[in-house]
C-alpha positions in Angstrom: 95.4 120.2 73.7 98.4 118.2 72.5 100.4 119.2 75.6 97.5 118.0 77.9 97.4 114.7 76.0 101.2 114.2 76.4 101.1 115.1 80.1 98.3 112.6 80.7 100.1 109.8 78.9 103.3 110.5 80.9 101.3 110.4 84.1 99.8 107.0 83.0 103.2 105.6 82.3 104.4 106.6 85.7 101.4 104.9 87.2 102.1 101.7 85.3 105.8 101.7 86.5 104.6 102.2 90.1 102.1 99.3 89.8 104.8 97.0 88.4 107.1 98.0 91.2 104.7 97.5 94.1 102.5 94.7 92.8 101.5 92.0 95.2 100.4 92.7 98.8 99.1 89.3 99.8 101.6 89.0 102.6 99.9 91.9 104.4 96.4 90.7 103.8 94.0 91.6 106.6 96.3 94.1 108.3 94.9 97.3 106.7 92.4 99.6 108.4 89.1 100.9 107.1 88.3 97.8 105.0 84.9 99.3 104.0 86.8 101.5 101.5 87.2 98.4 99.3 83.6 97.3 99.2 82.3 98.2 95.7 79.1 100.1 95.3 76.6 100.3 92.5 75.5 97.4 90.2 76.5 98.2 86.6 80.3 98.0 86.8 80.3 95.5 89.7 78.4 93.1 87.5 81.2 93.5 84.9 83.8 92.4 87.4 84.9 95.9 88.2 86.8 96.0 84.8 85.4 99.2 83.2 87.5 101.9 85.0 88.3 103.4 81.6 84.7 104.1 80.7 82.9 104.4 84.0 80.5 107.4 84.0 78.0 109.0 86.3 77.8 108.5 90.0 79.0 104.9 90.1 82.3 106.4 88.8 82.8 107.9 92.3 84.0 104.5 93.4 85.5 103.1 90.2 87.2 106.1 88.7 86.1 109.7 89.7 87.3 111.1 86.3 84.0 109.7 84.8 81.6 111.8 87.0 81.8 114.8 84.6 81.2 112.6 81.6 77.6 112.1 82.5 75.2 113.6 79.8 73.0 115.0 82.5 73.3 118.2 84.4 72.0 116.7 87.6 72.3 113.1 88.8 71.1 111.2 91.9 71.6 107.6 92.8 70.9 105.0 95.5 72.2 101.5 95.8 72.0 98.7 98.4 74.3 95.7 98.6 73.6 92.7 100.7 77.1 91.9 101.9 78.1 88.6 103.5 77.4 87.6 107.1 74.1 89.6 107.1 75.9 92.9 106.6 74.8 95.5 104.0 76.3 98.5 102.3 74.2 101.5 101.3 75.3 104.2 98.9 73.6 107.5 98.1 75.0 110.3 95.9 74.2 113.4 94.0 76.2 115.4 91.5 75.8 118.5 89.3 77.7 120.3 86.5 78.9 123.8 87.3 79.4 125.4 84.0 83.0 125.2 82.7 84.3 124.4 86.2 83.3 120.7 85.9 81.2 118.5 88.2 80.9 118.3 91.9 79.5 115.3 93.7 78.6 114.4 97.3 78.2 110.8 98.3 77.6 108.7 101.5 78.5 105.1 102.0 77.4 103.2 105.1 78.4 99.7 106.2 75.7 98.2 108.4 77.2 95.4 110.5 74.1 94.7 112.6 73.7 94.0 116.3 76.6 92.1 118.1 76.0 90.5 121.5 78.8 91.3 124.0 80.6 88.3 125.5 83.3 88.0 128.0 85.5 85.2 129.4 83.3 85.0 132.5 80.1 85.3 130.5 80.7 83.5 127.2 76.9 83.3 126.5 76.6 87.0 126.6 76.3 89.8 129.1 73.0 91.1 127.8 74.6 94.1 126.2 74.3 94.7 122.5 76.6 96.9 120.4 76.0 98.2 116.9 79.1 99.2 115.0 78.8 102.3 112.8 81.0 102.6 109.7 80.5 105.3 107.1 82.4 107.2 104.4 81.5 110.8 103.3 83.0 111.8 99.9 83.3 115.1 98.1 84.1 114.6 94.4 85.5 116.9 91.7 85.6 115.8 88.1 86.5 117.7 84.9 86.5 116.8 81.2 89.6 118.7 80.1 89.3 117.9 76.4 87.2 115.7 74.1 89.5 112.9 75.1 90.8 113.5 78.6 88.9 113.6 81.9 90.3 113.8 85.4 88.7 113.4 88.9 89.4 113.2 92.6 87.6 112.2 95.8 88.2 113.5 99.3 86.9 110.8 101.6 86.1 111.3 105.3 86.2 108.0 107.2 84.3 107.4 110.5 84.3 104.1 112.4 82.6 103.6 115.8 82.4 100.4 117.9 80.9 100.7 121.3 83.2 103.2 123.2 86.0 103.2 120.6 86.1 105.3 117.4 88.4 106.1 114.6 88.4 109.0 112.1 90.6 109.4 109.0 90.6 110.7 105.5 92.0 109.7 102.1 92.1 110.7 98.5 91.4 109.0 95.2 92.7 110.2 91.8 91.6 109.1 88.4 92.2 109.7 84.7 90.3 108.6 81.6 91.6 108.9 78.1 89.2 108.1 75.2 89.9 107.4 71.5 93.3 106.0 72.4 95.7 105.9 69.5 93.0 107.7 67.5 90.9 104.5 67.6 87.2 105.3 68.1 85.8 103.4 71.1 89.2 102.5 72.6 89.7 104.0 76.1 92.3 103.9 78.8 91.8 104.5 82.5 94.0 104.8 85.5 93.0 105.3 89.2 94.8 105.4 92.5 92.6 105.0 95.6 92.7 105.3 99.4 95.8 107.4 99.7 96.0 108.9 103.2 97.5 108.7 106.7 97.1 105.8 109.1 93.9 105.3 111.1 93.8 104.6 114.8 91.1 103.7 117.3 90.8 105.6 120.6 88.1 106.0 123.3 87.0 105.3 126.8 87.2 101.5 126.3 91.0 101.9 126.0 91.1 102.5 129.8 91.5 99.4 131.8 92.3 98.5 135.4 95.4 96.6 136.3 97.3 95.5 139.4 101.0 96.0 139.7 102.4 93.2 141.9 105.4 95.4 142.8 103.2 98.2 144.0 101.2 98.7 147.1 98.7 101.2 145.5 96.1 98.6 144.4 94.2 98.6 141.1 95.3 101.4 138.7 93.8 102.8 135.6 95.9 102.3 132.5 95.3 103.3 128.9 96.0 100.9 126.1 97.9 102.3 123.2 96.1 100.9 120.1 98.0 100.1 116.9 97.6 102.4 114.0 96.8 100.8 110.6 97.5 101.8 107.0 94.7 102.3 104.6 94.1 99.7 101.9 95.6 101.7 99.0 95.3 100.3 95.5 96.1 101.2 91.9 94.4 100.1 88.7 94.9 100.5 85.0 92.4 99.4 82.5 91.4 99.5 78.8 88.0 99.3 77.2 86.6 99.0 73.7 83.1 99.7 72.4 82.1 97.8 69.3 79.0 98.9 67.5 77.4 95.8 66.0 74.7 97.9 64.3 72.4 100.8 65.0 70.6 98.9 67.7 73.2 96.6 69.2 76.6 97.3 70.8 79.1 95.4 72.8 81.5 96.9 75.4 84.5 94.8 76.5 86.9 95.9 79.3 89.9 94.6 81.2 91.7 96.0 84.3 94.8 95.1 86.3 94.3 96.0 90.0 97.2 96.2 92.3 96.1 95.8 96.0 98.7 96.7 98.5 97.0 94.7 101.3 95.5 91.7 99.5 95.8 89.7 96.2 96.2 91.5 92.9 93.4 91.0 90.4 92.9 90.8 86.7 89.4 91.9 85.9 87.4 91.2 82.7 84.0 92.4 81.8 81.5 92.8 79.0 78.2 94.5 78.4 75.7 93.9 75.7 73.3 96.8 74.9 70.1 96.7 73.0 68.8 100.1 71.8 70.4 101.7 74.9 67.4 100.2 76.7 68.3 96.7 77.9 71.7 95.7 79.2 73.2 92.3 79.9 76.5 92.2 81.8 79.1 89.6 83.0 82.5 89.7 84.5 85.4 87.5 85.6 88.0 88.2 88.2 91.3 86.3 88.0 93.4 86.2 91.2 96.6 84.2 90.4 98.1 84.3 93.9 95.0 82.7 95.5 95.3 79.0 96.4 93.8 76.4 98.8 95.8 77.8 101.7 95.0 81.5 101.0 91.7 81.4 99.1 89.6 84.2 97.7 86.3 84.5 99.5 84.5 85.5 96.3 83.8 83.3 93.3 85.5 84.4 90.1 82.5 85.4 88.1 79.8 88.1 88.3 76.8 88.9 86.2 73.8 91.3 86.1 71.4 93.3 84.0 70.0 96.8 83.7 67.3 98.8 82.0 67.2 102.5 81.1 63.7 103.9 80.8 64.6 107.2 79.0 63.3 106.0 75.6 60.0 104.8 77.2 59.3 107.6 79.7 61.5 110.5 78.6 63.0 110.5 82.1 66.6 109.2 82.4 66.0 106.5 85.0 68.2 103.4 85.2 67.6 100.3 87.3 70.6 97.9 87.6 71.2 94.6 89.3 74.4 92.7 90.1 74.9 89.2 91.4 78.2 88.4 93.2 78.6 84.8 94.4 80.5 84.1 97.5 82.2 80.7 98.4 81.2 80.5 102.0 78.3 82.9 102.7 75.2 83.7 100.7 75.8 85.6 97.5 76.0 89.4 97.4 73.1 91.0 95.5 73.1 94.7 94.5 70.2 96.9 93.4 70.9 100.4 92.1 68.6 103.2 90.9 69.9 106.2 89.1 68.0 109.4 88.0 69.4 112.1 85.7 68.0 115.5 84.7 
């Protein structure tokens, strides 16, 4: 056990050094591929500003820190969430997981970004050609999580990425790795989490739409078919390290506080803060704050700095472990994002 604890702490130190070395990717903002990988799912931890990567559990942990999937008290879990994203887009998430004895937990999840119908326009027909395209973006994830000791849990995701726009498509894959360490420094309620996300090869679009006709003025052969060579893009990799502390006010009331530093290689770095008040493990009130020091008037952050939400767990009332959570994420230009999530455990 002591060897495992030391190895995990060494790994965490290496992660911290890496974060400090590569911190700050705002100069490459907007150049990464598969941006849907960075759209958070679920409502509980999103309403806490994305800060609780050290204590995320259950199926929402698939996105925040896969190490927490095996920490669920249930043998089987299922979850569905819907997020009203900006510009009339939406993100749907569905997942199931189960414990497999001493092996750990396996999870399967599906994320789908619905962009909606887009009218096709051209230079000759700026008002539209009458054709409608409906881009299709989704991520299929296989998750493995294992609680190694009473303090240490690890987890990983294998993500299959698929993007389709009219006659062009792109397919890729990436990995996530996470660690959670509870009772840090032998302090009950103090936890540490580290997660590295979206590690994988570049993604590139290809398809029939890459073929175009062109005329070579130096040739007598007339219009010729050419294929455009599209640019490959890196995935939006990120690394986060966070701490959390649970303070038990009394037998019925508790307060969870969390903080995370998030290094984004293709956008601004964030400092996330969140808190959750719990009453009888029945009613939850949550709030979060995201600090982005590099953002300014010339390069603003599209989201407001704060988030909030609430949740209710019906286990004490019905005997069935059902949770309903809500998150509100205000946006500076578009309508606010709202998330509803329903989780069931058996």
